[in-house]
C-alpha positions in Angstrom: -101.3 13.6 135.6 -104.1 16.2 135.8 -103.3 19.5 137.4 -106.3 21.8 138.0 -106.0 25.6 138.3 -108.8 27.7 139.6 -106.5 30.6 140.3 -103.7 32.0 138.1 -101.0 29.7 139.4 -98.1 28.5 137.2 -99.1 25.5 135.1 -97.2 22.3 135.4 -96.2 20.1 132.4 -93.4 20.0 129.9 -95.0 22.2 127.3 -96.3 25.1 129.4 -93.3 27.2 128.5 -94.0 27.0 124.8 -94.3 30.3 122.9 -97.8 31.3 122.0 -98.5 31.7 118.3 -99.3 35.3 119.0 -96.8 36.3 121.8 -97.5 40.0 121.2 -101.1 39.6 122.1 -100.6 38.1 125.5 -98.9 39.7 128.5 -95.5 38.3 129.5 -94.8 36.8 132.8 -95.8 33.7 134.7 -99.6 34.2 134.8 -101.0 31.4 132.5 -104.6 32.2 133.2 -104.1 35.8 132.2 -102.3 34.7 129.1 -105.2 32.4 128.1 -107.7 35.1 128.8 -105.7 37.5 126.6 -105.6 34.9 123.8 -109.4 34.5 124.1 -109.9 38.3 123.8 -107.5 38.4 120.8 -109.4 35.5 119.2 -112.7 37.1 119.7 -111.3 40.3 118.1 -110.0 38.3 115.1 -113.4 36.6 114.7 -115.1 40.1 114.7 -112.6 41.2 112.0 -113.4 38.1 109.9 -117.1 38.9 110.1 -116.5 42.6 109.3 -114.4 41.6 106.2 -117.4 39.6 104.9 -119.9 42.3 105.7 -117.8 44.9 103.8 -117.8 42.9 100.6 -119.1 45.0 97.6 -120.9 42.7 95.2 -122.2 45.5 92.9 -120.2 44.6 89.8 -119.4 41.0 90.5 -122.5 39.1 89.2 -123.8 38.9 85.7 -127.5 39.0 86.5 -130.0 39.4 89.4 -130.3 35.6 89.9 -126.6 35.2 90.5 -126.6 38.3 92.7 -129.4 36.8 94.8 -127.6 33.5 95.2 -124.3 35.2 96.2 -126.0 37.5 98.6 -127.7 34.5 100.3 -124.3 32.8 100.6 -122.8 35.9 102.1 -125.6 36.3 104.6 -125.1 32.6 105.6 -121.4 33.2 106.0 -122.0 36.2 108.2 -124.3 34.2 110.4 -121.8 31.4 110.8 -119.2 33.9 112.0 -121.4 35.1 114.9 -119.6 35.3 118.2 -121.9 33.8 120.9 -120.7 35.6 124.0 -122.0 32.8 126.3 -120.3 30.1 124.4 -116.6 29.5 124.8 -114.7 30.2 121.5 -112.2 27.5 122.4 -112.2 24.8 125.0 -108.9 23.1 124.8 -105.3 23.3 123.8 -102.7 20.9 122.5 -99.0 21.4 123.0 -96.5 19.4 120.9 -92.7 19.4 121.4 -91.1 17.8 118.4 -87.5 17.3 117.3 -86.4 19.3 114.3 -83.6 18.7 111.9 -80.4 20.7 112.1 -80.6 24.1 110.5 -84.4 24.0 110.2 -86.0 27.5 110.5 -87.5 28.0 113.9 -85.1 25.7 115.9 -85.3 26.7 119.5 -82.1 28.5 120.7 -81.8 26.1 123.7 -81.8 22.9 121.7 -83.1 21.0 118.6 -86.8 21.1 119.8 -89.7 23.3 118.8 -93.0 23.8 120.6 -96.2 23.9 118.6 -99.5 24.9 120.2 -103.0 24.7 118.9 -106.2 26.0 120.5 -109.2 23.8 119.8 -112.6 25.4 119.4 -116.0 25.4 117.8 -114.9 27.1 114.6 -111.8 28.3 112.8 -110.4 31.7 113.6 -107.4 33.3 112.0 -105.5 36.6 112.4 -105.1 39.2 109.7 -102.1 37.4 108.4 -104.1 34.2 108.0 -102.4 32.3 110.8 -104.8 30.2 112.9 -105.6 31.4 116.4 -108.3 28.7 116.9 -108.5 25.4 115.1 -111.9 23.9 114.2 -112.6 20.9 116.4 -113.4 18.9 113.2 -109.9 19.5 111.6 -107.6 16.5 111.5 -105.1 18.3 113.7 -107.8 18.5 116.4 -108.4 14.8 116.6 -105.7 14.1 119.2 -107.5 16.3 121.6 -110.1 13.6 121.8 -108.0 10.5 121.1 -104.6 11.1 122.8 -103.8 9.2 126.0 -100.8 8.4 128.1 -100.6 5.0 126.5 -100.9 6.6 123.0 -100.1 10.3 123.2 -100.1 10.9 119.4 -97.1 13.2 119.9 -99.0 15.4 122.3 -96.9 16.6 125.2 -99.7 18.5 127.1 -103.4 18.7 126.8 -105.1 21.6 128.5 -108.9 21.9 129.1 -110.5 25.2 130.0 -113.3 25.9 132.5 -115.7 28.7 131.7 -118.3 30.7 133.5 -120.5 32.2 130.8 -118.0 33.0 128.1 -115.1 33.8 130.3 -112.2 31.5 131.2 -112.1 30.9 135.0 -110.0 27.7 135.2 -107.8 25.4 133.3 -106.5 21.9 133.8 -103.4 20.3 132.4 -102.8 16.7 131.5 -99.1 15.7 130.9 -99.3 12.9 128.4 -95.5 12.3 128.7 -95.8 11.2 132.4 -94.9 7.7 133.3 -97.2 5.6 135.4 -99.2 2.5 135.6 -101.2 3.4 132.4 -104.4 4.3 134.3 -106.0 7.4 132.8 -106.9 10.1 135.3 -110.4 11.7 135.4 -110.7 15.3 134.3 -112.4 17.4 136.9 -113.3 20.1 134.3 -114.7 17.5 131.9 -116.8 16.1 134.7 -118.0 19.6 135.6 -118.9 20.3 132.0 -121.0 17.1 131.8 -122.8 17.9 135.1 -123.3 21.6 134.3 -127.0 22.5 135.0 -129.3 22.1 132.0 -131.3 25.3 131.6 -132.4 26.0 128.0 -132.2 23.8 124.9 -129.7 21.0 124.4 -126.2 22.2 124.1 -123.3 20.7 122.1 -120.8 18.3 123.7 -117.9 19.3 121.6 -115.7 19.9 124.7 -116.5 16.5 126.2 -116.5 14.1 123.2 -115.0 10.8 124.3 -112.7 8.6 122.1 -115.3 6.0 121.3 -117.8 8.8 120.4 -115.2 10.6 118.3 -114.5 7.6 116.2 -118.2 7.5 115.2 -118.4 11.2 114.7 -115.5 11.1 112.2 -116.5 8.0 110.3 -116.8 8.5 106.6 -119.7 9.8 104.6 -120.0 6.8 102.3 -121.1 4.4 104.9 -124.2 4.2 107.1 -123.6 3.9 110.9 -126.1 2.6 113.4 -125.5 3.6 117.0 -127.1 1.5 119.8 -126.8 3.5 122.9 -128.4 3.3 126.3 -129.6 6.4 128.3 -126.9 9.0 128.8 -124.4 7.5 126.4 -124.6 10.6 124.2 -126.0 9.0 121.0 -128.1 12.0 120.0 -125.1 14.4 120.5 -122.9 12.0 118.5 -125.4 12.0 115.7 -125.6 15.8 115.6 -121.8 16.3 115.8 -121.4 13.7 113.0 -123.5 16.0 110.8 -121.4 18.9 111.7 -118.2 16.9 111.0 -119.5 15.6 107.6 -120.5 19.2 106.6 -116.9 20.3 107.4 -115.2 17.4 105.6 -117.6 17.1 102.6 -119.2 20.6 102.4 -119.4 21.0 98.7 -121.0 17.6 98.1 -123.5 18.0 101.0 -124.3 21.5 99.9 -125.6 20.0 96.7 -127.4 17.0 98.1 -128.6 18.3 101.5 -128.7 17.0 105.1 -131.6 16.2 107.4 -132.1 15.4 111.0 -135.2 13.3 111.9 -136.5 13.3 115.4 -139.5 11.6 117.1 -141.6 14.7 117.8 -141.6 18.5 117.6 -140.8 18.8 121.3 -137.6 16.9 120.7 -136.6 18.9 117.7 -137.1 22.2 119.6 -134.9 20.8 122.3 -132.0 20.0 119.9 -132.4 22.8 117.4 -129.6 25.0 118.8 -126.8 22.4 118.8 -125.8 22.7 115.1 -126.1 26.5 114.9 -123.8 26.7 117.9 -121.3 24.8 115.9 -121.7 27.2 113.0 -123.9 24.9 110.8 -127.1 26.6 109.7 -128.2 24.6 106.7 -129.3 21.3 108.3 -133.1 20.8 108.1 -135.0 19.1 110.9 -138.2 17.1 110.6 -140.3 14.3 112.1 -141.3 11.2 110.1 -144.9 12.5 110.3 -143.9 15.8 108.7 -142.0 14.1 106.0 -145.1 12.1 104.9 -147.7 14.9 105.5 -149.4 14.5 102.1 -152.8 14.4 103.8 -154.1 16.0 107.0 -153.9 13.4 109.9 -157.1 13.7 111.8 -157.7 10.0 112.8 -156.0 7.4 114.9 -155.6 3.7 114.6 -155.9 1.0 117.2 -152.6 -0.8 117.9 -153.5 -4.0 115.9 -154.4 -1.9 112.9 -151.3 0.3 113.1 -149.2 -2.8 113.3 -150.5 -4.2 110.1 -150.3 -0.8 108.3 -146.7 -0.5 109.4 -145.8 -4.0 108.2 -143.4 -4.2 105.3 -145.8 -6.5 103.5 -148.0 -3.4 102.8 -145.3 -2.3 100.3 -146.1 -5.3 98.1 -149.8 -4.9 98.6 -149.5 -1.3 97.3 -147.3 -2.3 94.4 -149.8 -5.0 93.3 -152.7 -2.6 93.6 -151.0 0.1 91.6 -149.9 -2.2 88.8 -153.4 -3.6 88.6 -154.4 -0.3 86.9 -152.2 -1.3 83.8 -154.4 -2.8 81.1 -153.8 -4.3 77.7 -155.2 -3.0 74.4 -157.9 -4.9 72.6 -157.5 -3.2 69.2 -154.7 -2.1 67.0 -153.4 1.5 67.2 -153.7 3.6 64.1 -151.6 6.8 63.8 -152.4 9.2 60.9 -149.4 11.2 59.5 -150.4 13.3 56.5 -151.9 10.9 54.0 -150.4 7.8 55.5 -151.9 5.6 58.2 -149.6 3.5 60.4 -151.0 0.5 62.3 -149.4 -1.0 65.4 -151.1 -4.4 66.4 -152.5 -4.8 69.9 -150.2 -7.7 70.7 -147.1 -5.6 69.9 -148.3 -2.9 72.2 -149.0 -5.5 74.9 -145.4 -6.7 74.5 -144.1 -3.1 75.0 -146.3 -2.9 78.2 -145.0 -6.2 79.5 -141.4 -5.1 78.9 -141.9 -2.0 80.9 -143.6 -3.9 83.7 -140.7 -6.4 83.8 -138.2 -3.6 84.3 -140.1 -2.7 87.5 -139.5 1.0 87.1 -141.8 3.5 88.7 -145.3 3.7 87.5 -145.1 7.3 86.4 -141.7 6.9 84.6 -143.1 3.8 82.7 -146.2 5.7 81.8 -144.0 8.5 80.3 -141.9 6.0 78.5 -144.8 4.1 76.8 -145.7 6.8 74.2 -142.0 6.9 73.1 -141.9 3.1 72.8 -145.1 3.2 70.7 -143.7 6.1 68.6 -140.5 4.1 68.0 -142.6 1.2 66.7 -144.3 3.6 64.2 -140.9 5.0 63.1 -139.6 1.5 62.3 -142.6 1.1 60.0 -141.8 4.5 58.4 -138.2 3.5 57.8 -139.3 0.2 56.3 -141.5 2.2 53.9 -138.5 4.2 52.7 -139.0 7.4 54.8 -136.3 9.0 56.9 -138.0 10.2 60.1 -135.9 11.9 62.8 -136.3 12.5 66.5 -138.7 15.4 65.9 -141.0 13.0 64.1 -140.8 10.5 66.9 -141.7 13.1 69.5 -144.6 14.3 67.3 -145.9 10.7 67.1 -145.6 10.3 70.9 -147.8 13.3 71.3 -150.4 12.1 68.7 -154.0 12.2 70.0 -154.5 8.5 69.3 -151.3 7.5 71.1 -152.2 9.7 74.1 -155.7 8.2 74.2 -154.3 4.7 74.2 -151.8 5.4 76.9 -154.5 6.9 79.1 -156.6 3.8 78.6 -154.0 1.1 79.2 -151.7 3.0 81.7 -154.0 5.6 83.4 -152.7 8.2 85.9 -153.1 7.1 89.5 -153.5 9.4 92.5 -151.6 7.8 95.5 -154.1 8.9 98.1 -157.0 7.6 96.1 -155.2 4.3 95.7 -154.8 3.9 99.5 -158.4 5.2 100.0 -159.6 2.3 97.8 -157.5 -0.3 99.5 -158.8 0.7 103.0 -162.4 1.0 101.9 -162.9 -1.7 99.3 -162.8 -5.2 100.8 -162.7 -7.0 97.4 -159.9 -4.7 96.1 -157.9 -5.3 99.3 -158.5 -9.1 99.2 -157.4 -9.3 95.6 -154.1 -7.6 96.1 -153.2 -9.0 99.5 -153.8 -12.6 98.6 -151.1 -14.8 100.2 -149.7 -11.7 102.0 -152.2 -10.9 104.7 -154.6 -13.0 106.7 -158.4 -12.5 106.8 -158.0 -11.1 110.3 -155.3 -8.6 109.2 -157.5 -7.5 106.3 -160.4 -6.9 108.7 -158.1 -4.8 110.9 -157.2 -2.7 107.9 -160.6 -1.9 106.5 -162.5 1.2 107.6 -165.8 0.4 109.3 -167.5 2.7 106.8 -165.7 3.7 103.6 -165.1 7.4 103.1 -166.4 9.1 99.9 -163.1 10.9 99.0 -159.6 11.9 100.0 -160.7 15.1 101.7 -163.4 13.6 103.8 -161.3 10.6 105.0 -160.0 10.6 108.6 -156.4 9.7 107.8 -154.2 8.3 110.5 -150.4 8.7 110.8 -149.9 5.2 109.4 -152.2 6.0 106.4 -149.9 8.9 105.6 -146.9 6.6 105.5 -148.8 4.2 103.1 -149.6 7.2 100.8 -145.9 8.2 100.9 -145.0 4.6 99.8 -147.6 4.8 97.0 -146.2 8.2 95.9 -142.7 6.7 95.6 -144.1 3.8 93.5 -145.5 6.5 91.1 -142.6 8.9 91.2 -139.2 8.7 92.8 -138.7 10.5 96.1 -135.7 12.8 96.0 -132.6 11.6 98.0 -130.5 13.6 100.3 -126.8 13.2 100.9 -127.0 12.3 104.6 -129.9 11.7 107.1 -129.7 11.4 110.8 -132.5 9.3 112.3 -132.9 9.6 116.0 -135.0 7.4 118.4 -135.1 5.0 115.5 -136.2 2.0 117.6 -139.8 3.3 117.6 -140.3 3.2 113.8 -142.3 0.7 111.9 -140.9 -1.1 108.9 -143.0 1.2 106.6 -141.6 4.2 108.4 -138.1 2.9 107.9 -138.8 2.6 104.2 -140.1 6.2 104.1 -136.8 7.4 105.7 -134.7 5.1 103.5 -136.2 6.7 100.3 -134.8 10.0 101.4 -131.3 8.7 101.6 -131.4 6.0 98.9 -128.3 7.5 97.2 -126.8 8.9 100.3 -125.9 7.6 103.8 -127.4 7.7 107.2 -126.7 7.8 110.9 -129.2 5.7 112.8 -129.5 6.3 116.6 -131.5 4.4 119.1 -131.9 2.2 122.0 -133.8 -1.1 121.7 -134.7 -0.9 125.4 -136.5 2.4 124.9 -138.8 1.1 122.1 -142.3 2.1 123.3 -144.5 1.6 120.2 -146.4 -1.6 119.5 -144.3 -2.1 116.4 -140.9 -1.2 118.0 -137.8 -2.5 116.4 -136.8 -6.0 117.8 -133.3 -6.0 116.3 -131.1 -3.5 114.3 -130.3 -5.8 111.3 -134.0 -6.1 110.6 -134.5 -2.3 110.9 -131.5 -1.6 108.6 -132.9 -4.0 106.0 -136.1 -2.0 105.9 -134.1 1.2 105.7 -132.4 -0.1 102.6 -129.0 -0.1 104.4 -128.4 -3.8 105.3 -124.6 -3.3 105.2 -124.6 -0.6 107.9 -122.0 -0.8 110.6 -123.5 -1.2 114.1 -121.7 0.5 117.0 -122.7 0.1 120.7 -122.1 2.8 123.3 -122.2 1.5 126.8 -120.4 4.2 128.8 -122.9 6.5 130.4 -122.0 10.2 131.0 -125.4 11.7 131.8 -127.3 9.5 134.2 -125.8 8.9 137.7 -124.6 5.4 138.5 -127.2 4.9 141.2 -130.1 6.0 138.9 -129.1 3.9 135.9 -128.5 0.9 138.0 -132.0 1.1 139.4 -133.6 1.6 135.9 -131.5 -1.3 134.6 -133.5 -3.7 136.7 -136.0 -3.5 133.9 -133.6 -4.7 131.2 -134.1 -8.5 131.7 -137.8 -7.9 131.0 -137.6 -5.4 128.1 -134.2 -6.1 126.3 -132.6 -9.3 127.7 -129.7 -9.3 125.3 -128.7 -5.7 125.8 -125.6 -4.6 127.8 -126.3 -2.5 130.9 -125.0 1.1 130.7 -121.9 1.6 132.8 -122.2 5.1 134.2 -118.9 6.9 134.8 -120.5 9.3 137.3 -121.0 8.5 141.0 -123.6 10.7 142.8 -124.5 9.3 146.2 -128.0 10.2 147.1 -129.1 10.8 143.5 -132.0 8.3 143.8 -135.0 8.7 146.2 -138.1 6.5 146.4 -141.0 8.1 148.2 -144.1 6.2 149.2 -147.1 8.5 149.4 -150.0 7.8 151.6 -153.4 6.9 150.2 -154.7 9.9 148.2 -151.5 11.8 148.7 -149.8 11.2 145.3 -150.3 14.7 144.0 -149.2 16.5 147.2 -146.2 14.2 147.2 -145.3 15.2 143.6 -145.6 18.9 144.4 -143.4 18.5 147.5 -140.8 16.7 145.5 -140.9 19.4 142.8 -140.4 22.1 145.5 -137.4 20.2 146.8 -135.9 19.7 143.3 -136.2 23.4 142.6 -134.1 24.3 145.5 -131.2 23.0 143.5 -129.7 24.8 140.5 -130.8 23.7 137.1 -133.9 22.3 135.4 -136.6 20.0 136.9 -138.9 17.7 134.9 -142.0 16.3 136.4 -142.9 13.1 134.5 -146.3 11.6 135.0 -148.6 9.1 133.3 -150.5 10.8 130.4 -153.9 10.5 132.1 -152.5 12.3 135.2 -151.1 15.4 133.4 -154.0 17.8 133.9 -154.5 16.8 137.6 -150.8 17.4 138.1 -150.9 20.7 136.4 -153.8 21.8 138.6 -151.9 20.6 141.8 -148.8 22.6 140.8 -150.8 25.7 140.1 -152.6 25.5 143.4 -149.2 25.3 145.0 -148.0 28.4 143.1 -145.8 26.5 140.6 -146.2 27.1 136.9 -144.9 24.5 134.5 -143.6 24.6 131.0 -144.7 22.2 128.3 -142.1 19.7 126.8 -139.8 21.4 124.3 -140.4 24.9 125.7 -137.1 26.5 126.6 -136.4 26.6 130.3 -135.1 29.9 131.8 -133.7 31.0 135.1 -137.2 32.0 136.2 -139.0 29.0 134.6 -137.2 25.8 135.4 -140.0 23.3 135.9 -141.4 21.3 133.0 -144.5 19.0 133.2 -143.9 16.1 130.9 -146.4 13.4 129.9 -144.5 10.0 130.0 -145.3 9.5 126.3 -143.2 12.6 125.4 -140.2 12.1 127.7 -138.0 10.3 125.2 -134.9 12.2 124.2 -135.3 14.9 126.9 -133.2 15.4 129.9 -133.4 17.5 133.1 -131.0 18.1 136.0 -133.6 16.7 138.4 -136.6 14.5 137.6 -139.6 13.7 139.7 -141.4 10.7 138.3 -145.0 9.9 139.5 -146.7 6.5 139.9 -144.5 4.0 137.9 -147.3 1.4 137.9 -149.7 3.8 136.1 -146.9 4.7 133.5 -146.8 1.0 132.7 -150.5 0.5 132.5 -151.0 3.5 130.2 -149.5 1.5 127.3 -151.3 -1.2 125.3 -148.9 -4.0 126.4 -146.9 -4.5 129.6 -143.6 -4.7 127.6 -144.3 -1.3 126.0 -145.2 0.1 129.4 -142.0 -1.1 131.1 -140.0 0.4 128.3 -141.9 3.7 128.7 -141.0 3.5 132.4 -137.4 2.8 131.6 -137.3 6.0 129.5 -138.8 8.1 132.3 -136.4 6.7 134.9 -133.4 7.7 132.9 -134.0 11.4 132.1 -132.2 12.7 135.2 -128.7 14.2 135.2 -128.2 14.9 138.9 -131.1 13.4 140.8 -134.3 11.3 140.5 -137.2 11.1 142.9 -139.8 8.5 142.4 -143.1 9.2 144.1 -145.7 6.4 144.2 -148.9 5.6 146.0 -149.4 2.1 144.5 -147.0 -0.8 144.6 -144.0 -0.5 142.3 -143.8 -2.8 139.3 -142.4 -6.1 140.4 -139.7 -5.9 137.7 -138.1 -3.1 139.8 -137.6 -5.4 142.7 -137.9 -4.6 146.4 -137.9 -1.0 147.6 -134.5 -0.7 149.2 -134.2 3.1 149.3 
């Protein structure tokens, strides 16, 4: 039973009479809303006190040296930031009331019987009073989990769940759910939860900590040791689940992740700007964000590949081509090595050194590590000869032999240093070199696609593409191991090539990952066909795959229309089932000949009469014309990723950058042109699917040309 309260009326439910943990801080009487507001004020005061306690710490005589002092000061500053009270963000959003039976004589037994009420406020961070008693429980704590998981069929000992409604940072309503009520087992819909989901989106992405659903919560709280892959259609909250999973893991495994680090990888900078405030709002300030391109930015990217070339460069077979090309630099000595120590000369035959080289190659360790090990192997062979001659050399002698001029010269000759960028430069510019090391791996046609029309003279003069940078990153890892992080979140993963997956996998080779994506939204020519294949390239073949099919963002009418494309773009994928009905949320407008731009402007004007943000999504070639038409009509538009404000709510979005973004109202222009802007029809239909599913409250499709046949007849 859900009982809403928009005015301070007495709450219903078995636990509403339970004593507050801080009864002195709330006014007595029967005004529950006033009591909750008082608890909020007291909690904010306690949070300020916690922050002031940290700010007042005197570290003058605590540390032994300036290095320790600098580290400790940085930690203190980070703690102070994490205790910031964001006035526009609710400090707590829910409450759990338990009524449990206590044993006879137990301290705290209620005077009217053997029951005791326990109450917990659930919020974004932990807050305690001066005595150390909790006033707000962190949403990630085990005691908070029933807020997300409890139901009437499985109440988890919860008698009453209360949700709060806020305007700004002030409580304006609450809603009670009696989990002890009998009934047919059907779960009621929370009006406040629905309102929170539908709240207008102005500004960057916000957290969903107040609206996490049971199936989302299970993913969020899954353990650190395993990798999780989340397949989720539009509006299922997969991005939010990934970000909240990071926040949860940092709470549950903070010491370990503080050492190893965490990283969120997004598809582009616009997307990262959009999500960048979610984790700080949850009190997490140490998570780094990056794109795959920025991770592999070892050379400036100034060129672009045609789709066939990019597909070959992104193929996993290129890893073996690079490995062969690198190992081809290893030679074999033709003469014995002579090391002079004092008056003695020690000779190591060429065939013995060849055996040492073959052993290192057989171990398949990284090129640089093997190159560093070879001098020590040679020195050890010399020491054996010294011992056989009656000498007693120690480790210092072995190190001295390894640094001997003759040994260093031999190692440079047979195992020379290799620059990864120069290796890739040669592969893409030297047809013979490429043919030699791609034999039985690539076809002649694929080799032709890889080769530059005219070889560049050097690394600095080359016009590197994004795919080239990934190849260089692979080559760098073959030379020297890429450092691994404790946990990586990879969003919009369906668009990565196998080589890009390998680049990400290197950065969590000893850690775990959360992989987020939707196969139906793959818009690159090398998009992921299936998650098992992608996880294999990531180096996490045993990852657990979860599918989210309940939609919370996109209205039912809109997602049903977009799902008409699924048989053509992802025939095996389940259609998203939206929990939100919004009659009239979809409009199809046929513009007259030459009237597309005026139709788009008119639709934007109509969308802006509603509260919230508006996104105008158009085919990339139409962006500048649309911007000019908006300006002529007196409308200025933000670029994707720029923060919307009350006085700037319209964003002009090229269709190629719409992925991952969301707006209250979306105007989408000329679907047929969106499809045709991509190299293949399949990629174009997936791009259109993305654009059609960016709306939270309403979608208007304006078209002058016929709609793609996959959308079916125009029935609206």
